N, C-alpha and C positions, 0 to 999 in steps of 0.2 A: 504494500500500500504506500503510495507516494504521499509524503507529508509536506508541510509547507516550509519554505525557507525564505530568508530575507537577507539582503545585503545592500550596502549603500556605497556610493562613490560621490565625492565632492568635486565639483569643477571650481577651480580657484582663479581668482583675479591675479594680475601680475604682482600685486602687493602681498599675496598670500591669503587674503581674506576669501571666504567662501562666496562664490558667485551664484552657485546653483547646487542643489543636492538631488541626486538621482537615487531613488529607493526602488529596488527590484524585488518583487515578490514572485514566488514560483510555487507550483504544486497545488494542493487542495486547501482552499481557504474556508474550511468547515470548522466545526467545534474543536476537533483535535488539532488541526493545523493552526488555528488562531490562538489556541492555548499556548502554543510555543512561541508565537511571534507578536502578539498584540502589544505587549509592553514595549518591545523594541520598536515597533512601528510608530507608536505614540512618541517615543523619545527621539526618533529620527526625524519625524515630520512636524511635531507640534511644539518643540521646546524653543527653537529660535525662529525669528521671522524671516525665513528664507524662501526663495522660489523653490518648489519641489516638483520633480517629475516622478510620479508613481507609475512604475513600469509593470504592467500586468500581462505582458505578452506571453509569459510562461506559466500563467495560472491555468490549471486544468479544470478547476471547479470552484465556484464562488457561491457560498451559502449566505444567508441573511446576516449571520454573525460577522462575516467578513465585510459585507456591505456596511453594516453599522460601524465597524472599526474604521473603515475608510472615511465615512462621513464625519465621524467624531474627530478624526485627525485633521481633516480638511477644515472643519469649523474652528477648531482650536488654533490652527495655523492662521486662518483668516483673522481671528480676533487679535492675534499678535502682529498682524500686518504683513503676513506672508501670503503666498498663493500656491495652490496645488493644481497640477494638470495631470490627467490620467493618460498614459501611453498604452494603446491597445495593439498596435500593429495590425495583424490580420486575425486576431483572436475573436472570431464572430460569436462564439458561445458566451464569453464574458461580456462582450459588447451588448448582446441581446439581453442578458440578465440585468446589466446596469441600466439599459434604456427602459426596461420594463418597470424599474423602480422609480424612474424619473431623476436619477442622480445626475444625468447629463444636463439638467437644468441648474444644478448647483455647482458641479465641478466640470470644467471643460474636458472633453474626451477627444483625443486625436489618434490617428493611425501612424503618423510619421514622426520620427525622432527629432528632426530639425524643427518641425512645426511645434512640437511639444516644448522645445527649448525657447522658441520665440514667444509662445503663449505664456510660459512660466515667467519670463523676464519682462513681459509687457506691463 
């Protein structure tokens, strides 16, 4: 059974400050998967007011607990002055799941990595 994983990469400015944070989720974002990564997702996305790209291209399943965690992190980030963009690539299953919840009205969703970066920095 594939579990969830999380990793992050910071894109730095020339002065060494963080320009953008990319958070990559993979696997099953269900009850078991989110148990392992929910706290880390919050700490990576909602602690500092940064532009964040949440990469869901390698997510194989997205349950309501995963959606709640994403929304919660995006709202906390927004309250601190940051911005989140969801990168989907060609992950139609996750895209359809998110669109059915209306999350795309709250958090921008894009397929292209360059577009995600432009939107996050806007």
